[in-house]
N, C-alpha and C positions, 0 to 999 in steps of 0.2 A: 592502538590496541585492537585486537580482533574482537568482533561482535558477531555472535551467532544467535539465530532465532530458531526455536523449535516450535512448530505449529502442530498442535495435537487436536485430532478430530475424534472425540470419544465415541461418537455414535455414527461414524462414517458409513458403514454398510447400510444401516437402516435409514439414514438421511438420504443416501443415494436412491434407495428403494422408493421412498416417499416422493422424491423428485421425478422418478421414472413413472410412477403411477399418476402423478398430477392431480387432477380433480377427483380421481377415483381413490385417492389415498384415504385411509381412515382418519378420524379426528386425532389430534395430538394426544388426547387423554387415553386413547385406546392403545394398549401395549402391543408391540410387534417384536417378534423374534425371528431370526434366520437359522434354519436347521441344516446341518450337514453331518457327514459321517466321520467318526473318530474310531478307527478300527472297525469293529462289527456293530457298534452302537450308533444311534442317531442322537446327536447332542445339539445343544444351543451353541451356535458359533458367534452370534451377535445379538444384542438386545438394545432397544431404544431406551430413552430416559424413563418413559412410563413403565416399561418392563423392569428396569433396574430398580425403580422405586418399590416394586412388588417383590423384590429379591429374586428375580429371575435373572440369573447370571450366566455368562458364557462358560461352557463346560458342563452345565446341568443336563441331565438326560431329558430328551424331548418329551417323553411320556410324563415325567414328573412335572415339567413346566405346564403341560396342558391340564394336568390334574389340579394344580394349584390355582390356575386362572382359566376358567371355562371360556371367557370371552377373548382369549388370546388369539391374535392374528399371526398365522404361521406362514412363512415363505421359505423356499429353498435358498440357501446361501450361494453366492456367486463370487468366490474369492478372486478368480481371474479377472472378472469384470471390475471388481473393486480396485485391484492393482492397476488395471489399465486406466480407470478414471482418476486414480491418484497421480499417475504420470501426467494426465492432461491437466490436473490442477497444478502440478509442479511447473508445467509449461506456462500456465497463466501467471504464477508467481514470478517466474523467470522474466517474463516480459514486463511485469509491473513493478516489482520490488527490488530485485537484486540480480546481479549477473551470475551468481553461483547458487543454484537451487538443486536439491535432490529429494527424491521420495524417501521417506523413512517408514517402510512398511511395518505393520499392516495399516496404520491409521495416522500418518503424520507426514510432515515435510520438514526439511532442515534448510535454512538459508544463511549464507554468509553475507551479512549486510554491512561489513566493514566499510566505512566511508560513504555509505548510501543512505543512512537514516535521515540525514539533514534534508535530503530531497523530498521527504514526506513530512517535514515539519518537526523532526526529532524522533527519538526512540519511542516515546509514549504514543505519539500520533501515528507512527507507523504500525505499531501493534493494534491500536484501536481501529485503524482503517481496515486491517486484515479481518479482525473479528466482525466489524460492522458489515463489510461486503459479503462475507460468508453467511452472516445471519439473514441478509436480504434474500438469499437463495435457499434458505432453509437448512443450512449446515452449521451445526454446533461446533464451536472451536474454542480452544484455549491456547495462549501463546506465552512464551517466556524468552527473555534475552539474557545471555551471559557471555563469558569469554571463551567458553568451550562448548562443543556439541554435547558432550556428556552432561555437563551441568545444566544447560538449557533444556535438554531432554527430560531430566529428572524434575526440574522445576515446573515444566509445562504440565506434567502428569500428576504431581503431588502438591503443588503450591499455587499455581496460577489461578486467579479468580476474577475475571478471566485472563488477566495478564500479570506478568511478574518480570521485573527488571532488576538485575544485580550488576554491580561493577565487574569489570573484567578480572580484577584481582581478588574478588570476594566470592567467587563461585564455590570454592571449597568449603568455606564457612557456611554458605547458604544451604548446601546439601548434606552437611554432616549429620543432621538429625533425621534425614529421610530414610525409609526402609531400603534394605539392600536390593530389592527388586528394581529400584530406580536406576541401577547401574547398567542395565541392559545385559544381564548375565545369562549364560546358557540355561536351558530348562533344568530344573532340579538343583542348581547350585545354591540359590537363595535358601531352599529348604535345608540343604546340607549345612549351610552356615548357621541357620537357626538352631539346629541340633547341637551346635557348638556354643550356643548362647550369644551369637553375633547377629543382631537384628538391624543395626544402623550402619550407615556408610562411615560415619566417624569412628565406629568401633573397629572397622576393618583398617582404617588409616592408622589407628593407634597400635595395631598388632605388629609384631616382627614380620617382615616380608618373606624371609626364607621358609618358615614352616607353612605359610599360606600357599606359596608357590609350589612347595613339595606336595601339599595335600590336594590343591585344586588346579594345579597347572598354571601356565602363564596368562591365561585369559583373565583371571580375576585381577591380578596386578596391572595388566594392560588397561583394562577398563577403568581402574582406579586412577592410574596415571593420566589417562586421557581426560577424565573429568576434572582432575586437579591441575591440568595444563602442564604436566611434566613430560608428556609424550604427545607428539603431533597426531592429529586425526584429520587428514584432508577430506574435503567434500568433493566428490566427483560430480560435476554438473550433469544434469539429465540430458540425454541425447535422444532426440526423436527424429524420424525420417524427414519431417517437413522443415526442419531447421537446416538451412544451407550453411555449410561450414567447410573450411579447409584447414589443413594441419601441416606443420613443418617440425620434424624432429632433428636433433643435432647430435652428431657423433661426439663432439666435445662441447661442454657447457659454454655459453656465451653470456656476456654481461655488459660490454661496452655500449654506451648510448647510440653511437653511430651504427653499430652492428644491429642493434634492435630496430633502429629506424629503417635500415636496409631490408631486413627481413619483413618488416611491417609492410613496406611497399610491395614486396613480392606476394605476400598473402592477400593484400588488397587486389592486386591484379588477378590472382587466381579466383578470388571470391567474385569479382565482377564478371569474370567469364562464366562462372557457374550460375550467377544470377541472370545473365543475358540469355543463357540456354532456356531458362524457365520464364523469361519475360518479366522479371521482377526487379524491383529496386529496394534497397535496404532502408528501413525506418529505424532500426536499432542495431548497433554493432557491439559485440563483446570480443575484446582481444585478451586472451588468457595466456599467461606465462606460467609454465610449470617449472618450479625450481628443483634443484637436485635433492632438497630435503622434503620434496613432495608437497610443499606449500604452493598454493596457486595465487598469483597476483593477477588482477583484472583491470582493464581499462574499458569503460562503457561510454559509448557515444550515441546520442539520440539525434534524429533528423526530423526536420519539419515536414518533409514530404519524401516520397520514394526517390532514392538517389543511386546512381551507378557510375559516378564520376570518380575515376581513380585518383586524380590529383586532389580533389576536395576531401575525399574520405581519408586519404593518407595524411593530409595536413591536420585534420581533426584528431586523428589517432595519435600522431606524433606530438601534438601539443600537450598530450597527457602522459607521455612516456616518463617525464620527470617524477611522476608519482609512483613509479614502479620500483620496488626494492628487489634487485636481482639476487641478493644474498650471495651464496657461493657459486652461483651460476644458474642459467636457465637451459634446460635440456629439451624443451618443446614449446612451441607457440601454436595456438589455435585461434582462428578468426571465424566467428559465427555471426549470423544474422537472425536472431530470435524472432524479429518482426520484419517481414518483407511483404510488399504489396505490388500489384501490377503497376508497371511503369508506363504512364501515358505520355507519349511524345506530342508536343504541340507544334503545329506548323509555324514556320517563321513568316514574317511579314513579306508578302509578295509584291508589295507596292512601295516605292520609295517614299511616298507621302504618308504611308501608314506607320505610325510611331509604335515601336516595340514597347511592351509593358515591362517596367523594371522588375527584376527577380531579386527579392531580398531574402530568399531562403538561405543563401550562404551566410549572410550576416546573422540571421536568426539562429542558425545552427551554431555558429561561433559563440554568440552571446549565451545561448541556452546551455551549452556544455561548460561554459566558464562560471555562470551564475547559478545554474540550476533551473529545471523546467518550470518550477512553481513561481519563479521571479520574473519571468518574461511572458507578458500577455498583453492583450489589448481589450478595451472596453467596448461593448456593443449594447444595443437596446434589448430589453426583455419585455415580455408581454405582461405589464402591470401598471396600474395607475399610481400606486404608492411609490414615491421617488426612490427610496432605498432598495426597492425590489425591481426597479425598472432598468437596472444595469446588471450585466454579468460579465465575467471574465471568459475569454475564449483564447484559443491558440493564436499566435501572431499571424499565421498564414490561413486561418479559417475564413471561408467565404462568408460575407455578411448575410444575415437572415432577412426576413421580410418586415421585422418590427422596426418602428421608428419612434422617436420622441415627439411629443406634441409640437406642432409648428406654430401654433398661436401663442403659446406661453414658453419663452426661452428657459432653458435649464442652466444652472450655474456651472462654471468651469470646474470648480472644486466642490464636491459634496462631502460633508463631514461624515465620518464613519458612524457616529451617533449624534443625533440632534442635541445641542447644548442649551440648557436653560438660560433665559435672559429675563431681565426685569424691564417691562415696557409700559408706557403710558399711551392709552388709545381710547377713543370713543367707540362704543358698541352701537349696533351689532357688527358693522362691516367696514369700519374705518381703520386705516393703517396706523401704526404707532407714530406719535409725534417725537418721541425720543426713546432710547433703550440703553440698557447697560449690559455689556458683554465682557466677561473676563476682567471685571473691575474698571472698565473704561466706559464713561457715559458718552453717547453719541446722539447728536441732534439730527433728526431726519429733515432733509430739504426737499426731496422728491420721493414719490411712492407710486406704485402701481399695483392693482389687485382689487379684490381678492380673487384667487383661483381656488375654487373649492374642490377638494379631493375627499372622496368617501372611503371608508374602510372596506376591506375585502372580507366579507362575512364568511365566505367559503373557506378561508384559510384559518381564521381564529374566531372563536365565539365572542371575544371581547371587542371585535370590530364590527359587530352587527349594526350599531348606530353611530360609530365613531365618525367624526368629521374634522378635517383640517382646512383652515383658510390660509393660503400662502400669499405673501406680499413681497414685491421687489422694492428694496429701500436703498436710498443714496444719502450719505451723510454729508456734512460740510466739507470734508476732505476729499470728496469725490469717490469714496469707496462704496461699493454696492454689495448688498447683502440679501440673502433669501431667508425669510423668517416665516413662521406659521403660528397660528393660534389654535389650540385644541378646543373644538366646540364651535357651534354656529352662533353663540350668544343669545339663543332663544330657548333651546331645549337642554336642560342640564344633562340629560343622558348622552348627549353628543360629545361632551368633553368638559374639563374643569377650567377652561379659559386661561390656561397657562401658556406662555410664549416660549418659543424655541428658535434658535438660529440653526439652519440646516445646510446652508451653502454660501459660497462666496463667488461673485462675478469678477472676472479679470484678475 
């Protein structure tokens, strides 16, 4: 089922202005409007959330806005700059979230995330990640996901708070009670519908189509059919000069798997030549298939490091051709590299005694594209004394950092995601348990080492100002080894409540 995301940026022009002003930007509570010309008048073209709260809306005469709010901050609008910045944001979304992304002027993006949401932890996690990342850079956003562009567009602007998700077959019901303006109608058409007593999308759907088409032309019924998934609305991916891409059109549609594979090889060869001219290697590849019904099928391949190897890239792309539905035929194929980086060649070993380092990037690419980028990683040390914070996930090919784990006290092979409560018998203040019960099994301790005292990190959380943990390595009668800790030092009550937890397993 098709899944489309509409990302709505309600205060995009003013958010962009604040980012451009940086530390010179006025406080968030100070209203800002952007002024431009509409005919012979100067009117408000954009307003931030503070201005909207004061009922200063786009379309208001600039002089009236100044009269209603003397402390109003006024700047000239820059529609061309806003559109260019929106294209740059679309490029960011293309590289991070989905292979089909387009700008939805004047203040939004549209993404076809069919088959891509699971790579970000699911649909809810994908939308939440979008909103959170934009909030970090000061851009307000709302997002909705539905089965069609029209339904997602309407939900993002009139329902999302800040996100909304509806099933692919439930978009029509979800938008039925929304105002007619949500259908992306031409200027003035919604007002004309209101004069006829039609205010909701569902009311248009209930009316006979012939009189509506005669009165308003084909645009009204076209938008309605697109929103209700009765008519296709393809999303043309954004094209910017820095994306290296090659294209092959066909006089007759093709659909056979071996034909698709043959042309995939030809496109890879052409793309590698273009990348070589620029001295680049691909980090991300999108192979797009345009069907005769204007629907676009996409194969996306990620790479651990810049690559310009024809055989390797072709194999990775052909491994995913089975996911492509050619429909009644494909009339064009486009291979693009949305992410490309300088390709650094490493010298080969010039001495027979010098061992070449194995390159596992090919294996990493194969596993990543089969399992998903979030499922393949390695663990490295992080700068923290608290055990659960002293590890972090990194890309499989990332170079190790300078952090290391303590050499004096070994760490367990397996660290539990959350320490589990145990019942323990021990002498205080610093003696290990003589026995403990974990998951209903009582274990008698035969050997122990410790304690290793770890203090809380007060700069992270206020509750850790005086927190203390005493860690012990324990071995039971069966030879199993455990890593347990006691909260508190056994002397000061503020350091912990003296409860015991199991945090890891050795071997």
